[in-house]
PANU-898292 format. One record per residue (C-alpha): x, y, z. Coordinates in steps of 0.1 Angstrom, whole numbers, plus 2048, in hexadecimal, padded with zeros to 3 digits. Layout:
<atoms>
XYZ ...
</atoms>
This chain:
<atoms>
B2F06EA2E B4708BA29 B2C09EA17 B14098A33 B2D0A5A4D B340C3A37 B0F0CAA34 B0A0C7A59 B270DFA5F B190F9A47 AF70F7A57 B060FBA7A B1A119A6E AFB129A5F AE8124A7F B04135A93 B05152A7A ADF155A7D AE0156AA3 AFC170AA2 AE7185A8A ACA184AA2 ADF18CAC0 AED1ABAAD ACA1BBAA8 AD31D7ABF AF41DEAAD AE11DFA8C AC71F8A99 AE320FAA6 AF720CA86 AD9214A70 ACD22FA87 AA9222A83 A92210A9B A741FFA89 A571FCAA1 A351EBA9C A1A201AAC 9F4200AAD 9E0219A97 9BD213AA3 9BF20DAC8 9BF22EADB 9CE239AF2 9EA221AEA 9EB229AC5 9D523BAAC 9D8256A91 9CE27BA92 9B828CA79 9D8294A65 9E226FA67 9FE274A80 A03257A98 9FD25EABD 9F924AADD A0C23BAFA A1D220AE5 A2823AACB A3824FAE7 A49230AF7 A57226AD5 A6424AAD0 A7424AAF3 A86229AED A93233ACB AA0254AD9 AB3241AF5 AC122AADA ACD248AC6 AB723DAA9 A9B24BA94 A7923AA9A A6722BA7D A43223A87 A32206A75 A0C202A7B A011DFA83 9E21CCA8E 9E01B3AAB 9E1197A91 A011A1A7E A171B1A98 A29191AA2 A2E185A7D A3C1A8A75 A561A2A91 A5E17FA87 A63189A62 A791A6A6E A641C1A5F A671D1A82 A801D1A9E A671D4ABB A421D1AC0 A341EDAD7 A0F1E6AD2 9FD1E2AF3 A081BEAF3 A031A7B11 A1B18AB19 A0E166B19 A1D143B17 A1413FAF2 A2515FAE8 A43158AFD A4A139AE8 A5114EAC9 A5C170AD5 A6D181AF3 A6019DB08 A6D1BCB1A A631C6B3D A401D3B40 A3C1F8B35 A17200B38 9F91F5B4D 9DD1E3B3C 9C31D4B53 99F1D0B5B 9941DEB7D 97A1F0B91 97B216B8E 969232BA0 96D255BAE 98225DBCC 96425EBE4 95C239BDE 971226BF7 975205BE6 9951EFBE8 9881CCBE0 96A1B8BD4 95D1B6BF7 9591DCBF8 9411DBBDA 9241D1BF1 9081EBBEF 9181FBBD0 90C1FFBAD 9251F4B92 9231F9B6D 9331E1B54 9321D9B2F 91D1BAB2A 93119BB20 9531ACB24 97119CB36 96B1B2B54 9461A8B54 94F183B56 969189B71 9541A1B85 937188B86 94E16FB98 957187BB4 93B1A0BB9 92819EBDB 903194BDA 8F91B5BE8 9091C9BCC 8F61D5BAD 9061CFB8B 8F81E3B6E 9021D5B4C 9051EAB2C 9061E0B08 9271F1B00 943205B0F 933226B06 91421CB1A 92A214B38 93D235B35 91C248B33 90E237B51 92C241B66 92C265B59 907269B60 90A25AB83 8F423CB7B 90E227B8B 92722EBA7 943218B98 94D208B78 95E1E7B70 9721ECB51 9951EEB41 9AE209B49 9AB215B24 98621BB28 98D22CB4A 9A5243B37 98924BB1E 973255B3B 98F26BB4A 99427CB29 970289B2B 97B29CB4A 95D293B60 9582A2B82 95F281B92 97D270B81 97F24AB84 99C23DB99 9A8219B9A 999207BB8 9A51E4BB2 9B01CDB95 99A1B1B87 9B31A5B6D 9D61B1B66 9E81AEB45 A031C9B41 A121D3B20 A351C6B15 A4C1CEAF8 A511B0AE0 A721A7ACF A80189ABD A8F16CACF AB416DAD4 AB8192AD6 AC6194AF9 AD91B4AF4 ABA1C6AE6 AA51B8B02 ABD1C4B1D AC01E7B0E A9A1EBB0B A961E0B2F AB11F9B3A AA0215B28 A7E20CB37 A8D209B5A A9D22CB57 A7C23AB49 A6A22CB68 A8423BB80 A8525EB70 A5F260B6D A5D263B47 A4A243B43 A3224EB5E A2D26FB4C A2325CB2D A0A246B40 9FB265B50 9F9276B2E 9E725AB1B 9D6245B36 9CE261B4F 9DD24DB6C 9FF247B7B A15229B73 A0D20EB8C A2920ABA7 A2B1E4BA1 A301E7B7B 
</atoms>
């Protein structure tokens, strides 16, 4: 009986120490002077590598910004969609900044910051196309990639008198817009950014959203101090315009007012 009580006491003590260690992640980062961040390496414009193998992208710049505000050196660790959460859970990284959306399943195992970047599917078109909702698509020609999320969602809402032209891949959809085969495109903001990067005479602007799934920074459960500090940094970056500048740089569009 005494041994059982002792064992229970030791286990409870270990749990308390474990929780304390997790809660001190921010202190550990600041003491070491290093912030380890999981970032994408093959998903431009959020993360990719240059010809000389240097990382670049929105997520890389956000990681650098946060590290600077923490007074730490950033250590970038390339990840895939499949291993980014396991890297966090096994403490190979302190944060995941990898174009990650928030959902109920992920919230069971990790915590999230406030949103830092837009990621959405929508209808895009040049400034002279006055479209603000699905009802305004009547009489318009819209290009979309066949079988994509935006194709499925657009099909649900497009008016009967609109013309939808479906292309086999995103390159086909981009080409259709650039060559004026379609007036509008239904696509993701990342694809819209790729169109803008080509500097066409008529740049696509966001007309309305079809599906919204902004990006959040992931961190381990129980790291309230780190979470609060990251949110504080993001809030300040939104207020002083530095986050908007990064969005303009990499996505070719301003940070949404409601982010």
